[in-house]
N, C-alpha and C positions, 0 to 999 in steps of 0.2 A: 618688828623693831631692825633698824637697817644696823646695828651693830650688834646684834644677838651674837652670841658665840656659835660657832656651826660645828658639824660635825667633824669639821677639818681642824678642830682646835689643837688636836697632837701635831701637826705639821708644822716640822722645823725649818727654818730658814738660813741654816747656817752658811752652806756654800753660798747661797746667792748674796746674804749680807755684806759675806767677808769679800766676795769678789762681784762688786758691784758693775762693773765694765765687761761684759759677756765678751768673748771673741766673737768676729765676725761670723755670721751664717745666713743662712737663706732669707730667716726669719727678719733679721738684724737691717735697718734701716742704713744705708753705708755712708750716711751725712758725715761721720766721726773719720773714718776711713778717706774719704774724697777730701776732705779741708785737710787732712795730714797730707795727702798725695798733692794737692793744689798748693799746699805752701812749700813742699818740696820741690815743684818743677818752677815754682817762682823764685827759688832761692839759687838755681842751676840756671836758670832764664831760659829753659825748656818750653815753659807752658805756651801752647799756641794760641791762647786770648792776648799775650802779649805784644803780638802783632796788629798795628791800628786797622780799623774795620776796613779802611778801603784798600789796604793791601794784603788781605788774607786772601792766601791761595784754598783750594779743595780740600788738602790734607789739614790744615789749620781748623777750618770749619768743621769737617767731620770729627775731627779730634776732640773741638769744643763741645760739640753735640753730645758725644759721647760722656763725656765728662758732667755734664750739666743735667742732661735728660732723668738721671736717678734722684735730682733734689726735689724735696718735696713742694718747694714751690712751684717747679715747673714740671710735675708730674701729671697734671691733667693737661699739658698742650702735646697735641702730636707731633712726630720727629719733624715734619717740615716748617710746624711754626715756631720750632724750635731755633729749625735752620735759619728762618728769618731773624728771629732774635739775634743769634751768632753774628748774622751779617752785619748787623746796624747797633748792637749794642756797646758799651766802651766798660772796661774794667779798671778799677779804681784800688789802689792800696794808700790805706789810713795808717798814720803812726799811733800808736796809742795817745789819747787826750785830744786828738784832732776832731774837731766838731764837725760832722757831714751837713746837718741844717739846722737852724733855730727856730724854736716854737714863733708862730707868727709870718716865718717866711712864706710868699708865695711858693707853691710846688711845682716843678717844673721837669722831675722824673720820679720813675720807681725804681726800688731796689732791690737785689737779692743779696743775702748775705751767705757768702760762698765758705768763707772760714775768719776766725776770730771772733770777738762779740762786740756788740753795739750796747751801748746804755740809753735807755730813752727815759727822760724825765719831762715832767710838767710843772709848771710855774705854782699851782695850787695843792704841790704834795712835795714833800722832803724824799718819796721814795723813788725807787728806780725799776723799771722793767728790762730784765735783761732779753736782748735778743742774740738767739742764736744760729748757728750755720743751718742754712736750709729755709729759714724764715725768709718772706717777703715783704715790704714795708714800704707805706707812703703813697698806697694806692687811694684812702678817704680822700684825700685833698684833691686828687686828679679828677675822682669820679664825681665829687662835690663841687668842686670849684671852689674851695675855701684853704684858708691860710693852715699851715702845720698846726697838729693839734701838741706836739710837744718836741726837744729838743734830743736829738742822735747824736752820741759821741761814742769815739773808739775807745773802749776799756784797754785794747790790747791791738798789736798790729792784726790790721784786719783787712780781707779783700772783698771787693764786693763787684756786683755787676750793674749797671746803670744803664735804664731804658729810657730814653727822650719820653716827654709827654705825648707826643703825636704817634710814636712807635706804639706807647703803652696802649694808647685807645686801639690803634688798629689790631694788635695782637691779642690785649689781655681783656679788655672790658668786657665784653661778651661772657668769658669763663668766670670772670669776679664777680659779677651780677647775679649767675647762677651760684657762686659760691655763698653767696650773700643769703640769697633765697634759699638754699640748702639750711643755712645755718639758721635761720629763721624758724623753718619747718621743725627742725630740730627742737628748738627754744619752745615750740609751741608744744610738742610732746613730753616735757620733762614737766611733773605734777607741781614742784616747787614754784614755778615761772607761772603757771596758770592764771595767777591773780595780777601779773602785769599787765600794763594796758599795751595796745598794739605798738603804740609809737615806743614806748619802753623796749619792748620787744626787738623792734628795729634799729633802736640803737645799740642792745647790747649785741644784735649780731654784728654791728660793724666795729665793737672793741674786742670780740673774743678773738684770740691766736689758736692756730690748729699747729698741734705739736704732735708726733708720733714718737712711740718709743718699743724698741724692740722686747721681745720674750727676755723676763728676768732682768731687766734693768729696774734699779729702783728709782722709782719717780719721784718718791719723797719719802726724807729720812726723818726717822725720829731723832728729836732734838734741836734741828737745823731751825733755822729763822723761815717763817712763812711769808712769801711773798704774790701766792696766787691761790686761787680756787680753780679744780678741775671738775670738768663734765667729761664723761665718759661716753664717746660718741661711739667707738666701736673695739670689740676685744674685751678684756677682763683681768680685774687686778683682786690683790690681796692685801689687806687690812692687816698689819702685822705689827705687835707689840713684842718690848723685849724687856725678858724679865731676869733677874740677878738670883739664880739657885744655888746655893753653896757656893758662891762665888765664880760662877761660871755663867755666862748669859744664854739663854733660852728663848728662841723667837717662837710666839704662840700666835697662830691666825685667829683673828675675830670674827673676820666675814669676807666675802666676795661682793664683787661691785661690777656690774656689766653695763651695757647701753642705757643710758637713759639717769644712772645713778652719779654721783655726783662725790667729790670729796674735799678735803682742805678746808672746808668754811668755818671749822670749830676754831682753828686758829686766828682768823680773820675776825671773827665775831669777839672772841675772847682776847685777842691781843697778846696771843703767847707763842712759844715754839712749837715745832710739831709733837703731837702728842702720840703718833705711830708713823711706822713707814709703809708705804704703799709700794707692791712690787708688780709687775707687769706678768700675768699668767699666760698670755700670749701677745702675739704684736697688737698693739694698741693705740689707738686716736683719741686724744681727748682735744676739747676746747677749753683755752685757758683765759680766765678771768683776773686781770691782775688786782693787788691789794690797792692801787691808784685808784682804779675804776669800780671797785667794790662798793663802797661807800653810796655811790650816785644811782649805780644800777639795781640793787639789792635791797629794795626799800619797803615797807607798809607791811603788809600779808604776808608776802615772800620772806621777808625778813625776821616777821613771827613764828613762821613756821620753821624757819632753820633755826632759831632759837630753842625750840622745842628738840627739834633732832640734837641740837648739840648737849642737851640736857642727859639726853638717853646714851650716851657715850660713857662706858663701864668705868667704874674707878679705878684705881691700883688695886684695893684689895677684892674687887670684884673680879680682876681680870686673874689675880692668884690664886683665888678660889676656883675659878673655871679651870685652870691649867692643874691645880693638884686633883679635881674631880676628875679630869679626863686623864691624866696619869694615874690615878687610882684604878679606873676603869680598865685603863690599857693594862696595868699590872696584873689584874684579875683575870682578862682575858687571856694573856699570857700564859698564867700559872693555871688555870682553867684548861688550856690546851696542851699543857706539859703533863698534867695530870691523865687526861685521857687518853694520850702517847701512851704513857708509862702503863697503865692499866690494861691496853690492849697488847702491850709487849711482854707483861705479865702471865696475861691470858694464854698468850701463843706459847708461853715456856711451859705452862701448865698443862696444853694437851698432851694426851697419851699417845706416842709414837705409833704409827701405823706400819 
């Protein structure tokens, strides 16, 4: 069972849950740090990308390359291609509420979100897909030569890199086609999705968004509104439930999920808030399916299997019983160890002096 209580059930996550934003370290993606740096440089007017492309000197170009090459959307490009991008790209700053493009517009550019937040909406849904720093978007319309599938609006002051269609096709098209193939290959290896047709898998590969999470980050928080389903591509996460014992919160690990596993489906199927928190135990990469696209992509046999998995999620009483059983077992082991140590000490004192 995916949610069977593991031997790690007694692990408590107080530190992680109370401090969900870890300090920068070697494992952490630097996007949050870079976004803050970007805003600061923009405010002071010292950001090298503020110089128009035709006027950028070598120092401007190298400074911008150094800043951008650590963003996930650019991580697959070698430095010389990022340099080409910097030489031709323009940078935009949108105020909150500004529409970047509307659903149905003909695509003319690819965008990378550097700082701020973009809300993606579609006419067939009231839900919103949040786009976060480090994400690239707008490539599907360029690759397939079709109108924009949704409307993108700045939720707050937002910084973007804009790459014209001809420059995008020159620099990015081969890599994005490889990314689509990689996502398709991953989808074929997920047992839940084996019943989807090839056309459905290809469509899902187009809609999945790639997100990376540093170790110890809280990917999903118990009680929060559910907006996405996640497929673990790399790394490992823990499924954690919160229990109130004696008026104090205790965090119980229910299971661990690794590459090929998924989470977040329960709430999308049942239409409820998050039943558990998900914590990254290592640097983790997920492919994310939004609540907007979920109903049209998870259908038939795949949806039936998902409902069966949802039914296996432990009830509150089962979680509480598991916690108490584990606590009793831990208390017994602790008392047994203390008893053995005490007996050894007593025997030592009873030995005759030599």
